[in-house]
N, C-alpha and C positions, 0 to 999 in steps of 0.2 A: 504494500500500500504506500501511497505517497504521503508525505508529511501532512499536507493540507487535508487529505481525506481522514487521516487519523485525528487531526485536531477538530475537524467538524464532527466527528463521531464521539468526542468526549466533551460534553458541555462544560463551560466555565474553566477550562484548563488554559493556563497561559502558555505562550510559545516557549518561554524559558523552562517551565516545569516539564513540558512534553519533551523538549530537547534533552534535558538532564535525565529524565526517565528512560528515554530511548538509548542514551549513551550507557546508562547503567545496565540495561537489559542486554545491550550488545557486549558489554564487558563481561557479563555473566554467561555469555554464550547462548542466550535465549532468543536473540534477534540478530539478523544479519542486515547490514546496511550496504546498499548498492548505489554507487555514485556513477552517473552517466555524464560524460563530458559533451553535452549538447548545449545549444544556445536556445533558451536559458538552460542552465544545468538542472539535472533532474536527480532526485534522490528517492529511492524506494526502500522499504523495509519489509522483511518477511521473517516469519518464525523459522528458527532452525529446527533440526530434529529434536533437540533438547527442549526447545520451546513448545513444539507440538506435543511432546510427551506430557506436558502440564495440562493439556486441554481436558482430558478425562477427569483427573482429580479436581480441576476447577469447576467442571460441570456439576460434580457432586456437591461442591461447596455452594455454588449458586443455586442449586436445587434446595439445599438446606436453608439458605437465606430467603428464598421465595416462600418456603413453607413456614418460616418462623418470624418473618419481619414484623408482622402485625403484633405478635406476642411481645417481641422486643420493644416495639414502640409503646405498647401498653405498660410494660415494666418501667420504661423511662418516664412516662407520664406519672405513674404512681410514685416513683422515687422523687421526681421533681416536686410533686404536690406535697409529699411528706416533708421534704426539705423546706418548702415555703412555710409550712405550719410550724416548723421549729424556729424559724426566724422571728 
């Protein structure tokens, strides 16, 4: 994917934060960066085999989040309300 497409797909992320994140993922061997000497220059990113190996475990985690986020939000509300009563 190109940088711009990644940025559009992640709401509210700054260019700097995305750049640093991609560099760290590249450093960890999870993402490969491909630079094309065209005019204008083009940079694309893709998951490496190691990065692709994370997809199945991440799918399980996102399934868990989808199934429990409402309970987590309810717990947060209850906690915050209890904190407000203590003040």
